[in-house]
N, C-alpha and C positions, 0 to 999 in steps of 0.2 A: 503492500499499499502504498503509495506516495505522496508527500504531501506538495504544494504551491513552491517551499522551499527547495525541497528533494529534488523535485523536476526540474525548479532555476539550476540548484548544480548541476545538473547534469545534462543538462543544455547548455550550459558556461563549459563545461567539460568537454563537449561536441567540439563549440565556438572553436577553444581555445585547442582543441585536435585540429581540427583545420587551418587556424594561423599559423601554429604551426608546421602543418605540412605545406602550406605556402612557402612558410622559411626556406624549408630545408629541402627542397623535390626528391632526393635522392633519399633521404630517410624515409619519406610518406611514401615513395615506390616500395621500398621493403616492407612497409606493415603490410600486416593482412587482419582486415576486417569482416566480421560475420555481424548478421540481427537476427533476432528471433522474436517473435511474438510469443512470451510467456504465459497469454490468456487463453488462447489457444488450445496450449499444452495444459495446463490447468484443468479447463473446464470438460478434457477429455480423460482424465484421472478419476477411476473408481472412486478413492476415497472421498474425491471434491462433494460428489453426492451425498458421500455420508454426510460429510463435514454440513451441505447446505442441508440437510434434514435434521441433523442435532440445532442446528442455529435455528430453523423455522420452529421445531420445537422450544426451545429454550425461550422464544418471541412471544409462540402461545401460552407458556405456561406465565412469563412477564406482563402481559396482556390483561389475563385473569385480573389479577390484581388492581390494576390500573381501571380496569369497567369497574369492580365490585367501588373502588374510591369514586368514581365516576357516577353511580347509579346512585350513592349513597349524597352526593353533590346534588341530581338532580332530583331527590327527592328532598332535601332541606329546603334547595331552591322554588320550587315548587309550594312546598307547606308555607314558607314566607310568603310568596306570592299571593297566597288565599288570604293568610293571614294581619299582612300588612296592615290594613285600615285597621284593624281590632287590636294591635300592639302598642303600646307604650312608646314613649320616645325614647329610654332606655332601652328597653325590650327590641325595642326597633333596629339599635344602633347593634345593639349586642349578636342580636341574630345575622346582623350586614357582616359585623367582624369574624366571626364563626366563616360565613359563606366564603370572606375572602381569603381567611384562611385554609381552610378546605382548598379552595383556588389553588394558593401556592403550594398546598403538600403535593398535590398533584401534578404541577410543572416541577416541582422538584423530582417527584419520583419519577416520573417518565425520563430528564434527564440522568436521573440517576441510571434507569434500565438503560439508556441507548448506551452510557459508556458503557456499562458492565457487558453488553451485548456487541460492545465496539471490540473490549478486552478481551472476548470469548470467543469474538471472530479472529484476530489476532493471535490468541492463544492454540486454535483449532486448523487454521492456514499456518502456521508456518513450519512444521515440517514438511508439508505438500512443499513449500516455497525452496526450502532447504534440499529438498530431493529433486528439483527443479534445476536449481544450482547447480547442484553435485551434477548430472548430467549434461548441462553447460560447460558446464568445467573439464568435462573428459570430451564431451565434444569439439569442445576449443582448442586442446593439445590434440586432437585426433588428425584435426584442418590446420593446424599448423597455422590460428588466428592469435592477432597479438590482441586484438580488443572484440568485444561483443558487444551490440547494441540493442537495446529496446524498440522493437518498432511503434509502440505505443506506451501509456499510462493511463489507465480507465480507457476512455472513448479517444480522449487524444492523441494526435497523432504525434511521435518524436522525429523520424523521418517521414521526410516528405520528399523526396525522391533518392534514389537510392536507382546506381547504375550496376546491374546485375554484371556485367563482364568486370566489376573489379571488386565486388561485396558481394557475401554469401550471404544465404538466407540458409540456415541451419536448422530452422524449426523442426522439419520432418528430420533432419537427424536425432534433436535432441529425443523428440515424440518415439521413436524407434528404439532411442538408447533406453527409454525408459519403459520400451516395452508395450506404446501405446498404438491404437490404430486410429492414425487421423490423415484424411483424406487430402490427397495433395490439392484440392481445391479452395476447402478450408483455409488451408496453410497461403494459399495465393491469397485469399480476402485480406489477408494482413496490409493496410495503408501503405507500408513502405514498399510491398512485394511489385504494388501497381504502377510504380515509376511517376504514381502524378500526383499532385499538391491539389 
């Protein structure tokens, strides 16, 4: 999972690589560069579906608690609205404060659950990402690559153009090294593989 900062750092590294390459044409020609779309590999891993199912189960469980809090809030709000004209000023203010506190509790609980789910996702995805990285390292070494880049971060492309004569797409090699069956069309759909911006 990349943040804008890490994506910016990666962009800076690629830009620096391009500038260094222009300054030293002989050295740049000796570098061997590859790229991969790790997301294609990830979604084809059987363990990925298991992780998604576990995350859905965790999400559903967290929603039950939130729904109970929200139902309590709705009941109290409706009761308050029905009785508002009958309440004394002090009692009305007390009930309004109770509703505000309950609403804040719901928001705090929702944020806490979002953070817990994000941490759980990172925990469950880490072993898969490590497997992918190990396979990338293996394929890069086998193909004599000096640098391997990602084609995208999330939905955002990182590589807008790739010259297929000088840069290798190793997505299928990595998938095969992991024993995954990824069709060539799926791998060719990577943004950089099209060579278009």
